[in-house]
C-alpha positions as CSV (number, residue, x, y, z in Angstrom):
1,M,-52.8,-43.6,-34.7
2,K,-50.9,-42.4,-37.7
3,A,-50.7,-38.9,-36.2
4,R,-49.3,-40.4,-33.0
5,T,-46.7,-42.4,-34.8
6,K,-45.7,-39.3,-36.8
7,I,-45.3,-37.3,-33.6
8,I,-43.2,-40.1,-32.1
9,L,-40.9,-40.2,-35.1
10,I,-40.5,-36.4,-35.0
11,V,-39.6,-36.6,-31.4
12,I,-37.1,-39.4,-32.1
13,A,-35.5,-37.3,-34.9
14,I,-35.2,-34.3,-32.7
15,V,-33.5,-36.3,-29.9
16,V,-31.1,-38.0,-32.4
17,S,-30.2,-34.6,-33.9
18,L,-29.5,-33.1,-30.5
19,A,-27.4,-36.1,-29.6
20,V,-25.3,-35.7,-32.7
21,V,-24.9,-31.9,-32.1
22,A,-23.8,-32.7,-28.5
23,F,-21.3,-35.3,-29.7
24,V,-19.8,-32.9,-32.1
25,V,-19.6,-30.1,-29.6
26,F,-18.1,-32.1,-26.7
27,D,-15.8,-34.5,-28.6
28,Q,-13.7,-31.7,-30.0
29,R,-10.7,-33.9,-30.6
30,L,-12.5,-35.8,-33.3
31,F,-14.3,-33.0,-35.1
32,Q,-11.8,-30.2,-35.3
33,T,-10.1,-30.3,-38.7
34,T,-7.9,-27.2,-38.7
35,S,-5.4,-27.5,-41.4
36,T,-1.6,-27.3,-40.9
37,E,-1.1,-26.6,-44.6
38,R,0.8,-23.3,-45.1
39,L,-0.4,-20.5,-47.3
40,P,1.6,-19.5,-50.4
41,D,4.1,-16.7,-50.1
42,S,2.5,-14.4,-52.6
43,Y,4.5,-11.2,-52.4
44,T,7.3,-10.4,-54.8
45,P,10.0,-9.4,-54.5
46,P,10.3,-11.2,-51.2
47,I,11.1,-9.2,-48.1
48,E,14.2,-10.5,-46.3
49,Q,13.6,-12.1,-42.9
50,I,15.4,-10.2,-40.1
51,H,17.4,-11.9,-37.4
52,S,17.8,-11.1,-33.8
53,S,21.2,-10.5,-32.2
54,V,20.0,-12.6,-29.3
55,D,20.0,-16.4,-29.1
56,K,18.4,-16.9,-25.7
57,D,18.6,-20.7,-25.6
58,N,22.1,-20.9,-27.2
59,D,21.0,-23.4,-29.8
60,G,22.6,-21.6,-32.7
61,I,19.3,-20.1,-33.9
62,D,18.4,-16.5,-33.2
63,D,15.3,-15.6,-31.2
64,Q,13.4,-14.3,-34.2
65,V,13.7,-17.5,-36.2
66,D,13.4,-19.7,-33.1
67,I,10.0,-18.2,-32.2
68,L,8.7,-18.4,-35.8
69,Q,9.8,-22.1,-36.1
70,G,8.5,-22.8,-32.6
71,A,5.0,-21.5,-33.6
72,L,5.1,-23.6,-36.8
73,N,6.2,-26.7,-34.9
74,Y,3.5,-26.3,-32.3
75,V,0.6,-25.9,-34.7
76,A,2.0,-28.9,-36.7
77,T,0.9,-31.0,-33.7
78,R,-2.7,-29.9,-34.6
79,P,-3.8,-28.8,-31.2
80,K,-7.6,-28.9,-30.7
81,Y,-9.2,-25.7,-29.5
82,K,-10.5,-25.9,-25.9
83,S,-10.0,-23.7,-22.9
84,K,-8.9,-25.8,-20.0
85,Y,-7.0,-25.3,-16.7
86,Y,-3.8,-27.2,-16.1
87,A,-3.0,-27.0,-12.4
88,E,0.1,-29.3,-12.6
89,T,1.7,-28.2,-15.8
90,G,0.3,-24.8,-16.8
91,Y,1.2,-25.6,-20.4
92,P,-1.5,-27.9,-21.9
93,N,-0.2,-31.5,-22.2
94,D,-3.2,-33.2,-23.8
95,G,-3.4,-31.9,-27.3
96,F,-5.7,-29.0,-26.6
97,G,-5.0,-25.3,-26.4
98,V,-6.0,-21.7,-27.1
99,C,-4.5,-18.7,-28.8
100,T,-2.1,-17.9,-26.0
101,D,-0.6,-21.4,-26.2
102,V,0.7,-20.7,-29.7
103,V,2.7,-17.8,-28.3
104,A,3.8,-19.5,-25.1
105,N,5.1,-22.6,-27.0
106,A,6.7,-20.4,-29.7
107,T,8.6,-18.3,-27.2
108,R,9.5,-21.4,-25.0
109,A,11.2,-22.9,-28.1
110,A,13.5,-19.8,-28.1
111,G,14.2,-20.2,-24.4
112,Y,11.6,-17.9,-22.9
113,D,9.3,-19.6,-20.4
114,L,6.4,-17.3,-20.2
115,M,4.8,-19.2,-17.3
116,Q,7.8,-18.4,-15.1
117,L,8.5,-14.9,-16.7
118,V,4.9,-13.7,-16.2
119,Q,4.8,-15.1,-12.7
120,D,8.0,-13.3,-11.8
121,D,6.8,-10.0,-13.3
122,I,3.5,-10.2,-11.5
123,A,5.4,-10.5,-8.3
124,A,7.7,-7.7,-9.2
125,A,5.0,-5.3,-10.3
126,P,1.5,-6.4,-9.1
127,E,0.1,-3.0,-9.7
128,A,0.7,-3.3,-13.4
129,Y,-1.4,-6.5,-13.6
130,D,-4.1,-5.8,-11.1
131,I,-4.7,-9.4,-10.3
132,D,-6.4,-10.2,-7.0
133,A,-5.1,-13.8,-6.7
134,P,-2.1,-14.6,-9.0
135,D,-2.1,-18.1,-10.3
136,P,1.1,-19.2,-12.3
137,A,-0.7,-22.0,-13.9
138,I,-3.1,-19.7,-15.8
139,D,-1.9,-16.1,-15.7
140,F,0.5,-16.6,-18.6
141,R,-2.3,-18.0,-20.7
142,R,-4.5,-14.8,-20.5
143,V,-4.2,-12.2,-23.3
144,R,-4.6,-9.3,-21.0
145,N,-1.6,-10.4,-18.9
146,L,0.6,-11.1,-21.9
147,R,-0.3,-7.6,-23.1
148,V,1.1,-6.2,-19.9
149,Y,4.2,-8.4,-19.9
150,F,5.2,-7.7,-23.5
151,D,4.5,-4.0,-23.0
152,R,7.0,-4.0,-20.2
153,H,9.6,-6.4,-21.6
154,A,9.4,-6.7,-25.4
155,V,10.2,-4.3,-28.2
156,K,7.1,-2.4,-29.1
157,L,6.6,-1.9,-32.8
158,T,4.2,-0.3,-35.3
159,T,0.6,-1.3,-35.8
160,D,0.6,0.3,-39.2
161,T,0.5,-2.7,-41.7
162,S,1.6,-0.5,-44.6
163,G,5.1,-0.5,-43.2
164,L,5.7,-4.0,-44.7
165,E,9.3,-4.5,-43.7
166,E,8.5,-3.6,-40.1
167,W,6.5,-6.8,-39.9
168,Q,8.6,-9.9,-39.6
169,G,8.2,-13.6,-39.1
170,G,8.4,-14.3,-35.4
171,D,6.9,-11.0,-34.2
172,I,4.1,-11.2,-31.7
173,V,0.8,-9.5,-32.6
174,L,-2.2,-8.8,-30.3
175,F,-5.7,-8.1,-31.3
176,G,-8.5,-7.1,-28.9
177,D,-8.8,-10.4,-27.0
178,H,-6.6,-12.5,-29.3
179,I,-2.9,-13.1,-29.9
180,G,-0.7,-14.8,-32.5
181,I,2.7,-15.0,-34.2
182,V,3.5,-13.2,-37.4
183,S,4.3,-15.5,-40.3
184,D,7.3,-15.2,-42.6
185,R,4.9,-15.6,-45.6
186,R,2.8,-12.8,-47.0
187,N,-0.3,-12.1,-49.2
188,A,-0.1,-10.4,-52.6
189,N,0.0,-7.0,-50.9
190,G,2.9,-7.9,-48.8
191,V,1.0,-8.1,-45.5
192,P,2.1,-11.1,-43.5
193,Y,-0.1,-13.9,-42.4
194,V,-0.6,-14.8,-38.8
195,I,0.0,-18.2,-37.1
196,H,-2.7,-18.5,-34.5
197,H,-5.5,-20.6,-32.9
198,V,-8.9,-18.9,-32.6
199,G,-11.5,-21.6,-32.4
200,P,-12.7,-25.1,-33.2
201,L,-14.0,-24.1,-36.6
202,Q,-10.8,-22.5,-37.8
203,A,-9.9,-23.5,-41.3
204,S,-6.1,-23.2,-41.0
205,Y,-3.6,-22.3,-38.3
206,E,-1.9,-19.8,-40.7
207,E,-4.4,-17.2,-42.0
208,D,-4.6,-13.8,-43.7
209,I,-6.1,-11.9,-40.8
210,L,-3.8,-9.0,-40.0
211,D,-5.8,-6.4,-41.8
212,A,-9.1,-8.4,-41.9
213,R,-9.9,-8.5,-38.2
214,G,-10.0,-4.8,-37.6
215,D,-9.0,-5.0,-33.9
216,L,-5.2,-5.0,-34.1
217,T,-3.8,-3.4,-31.0
218,E,-0.2,-4.2,-30.4
219,H,2.9,-5.5,-32.2
220,Y,6.0,-6.8,-30.4
221,R,9.4,-8.3,-31.0
222,I,10.9,-10.4,-28.2
223,S,14.5,-9.1,-28.8
224,E,16.5,-7.1,-31.4
């Protein structure tokens, strides 16, 4: 009888544990605690932030600074990481998001609507994107499509991180299957941090990953 009771208790413990794990996994809004706290600017003397000659949205703030601030404003809302499809809006409107949403919201703050821009570019050059059935609601939220779009329409820059002054806050950086915005703050070696959203267990939205990831592929600037 004691053995049977022990088995029952073990089974109950397993069920409860699985229930807790399931709750944590599925209720991502409650359990993601990515920090909005910014990392210290540790490089001296500081590297001067560049400014674009373009102010796409005519708000008195140039594109470069607009995109940087747009990224910071977006992550300040503490979006929870979750890949979802938004048929009506394209842009997530429920507090969730993925890496491409950091870039889409940052550039939209400067007057660049990637949803419309990517849609138009796919229509203009379908062979460049190789998409069987274009879908404006999701195409601009795929890293592979943004890689094509920026390669065609943005200023392509170095991927050599030793050229410190060539990396500026507001630049766009792509890794293998990931994308983010270059920060205006830097580590002690002068390498800038990246503002990004990579997963539900991410410690902070601004992280020192530019050299650490090892899969850096492209570096762009929306305008000069």
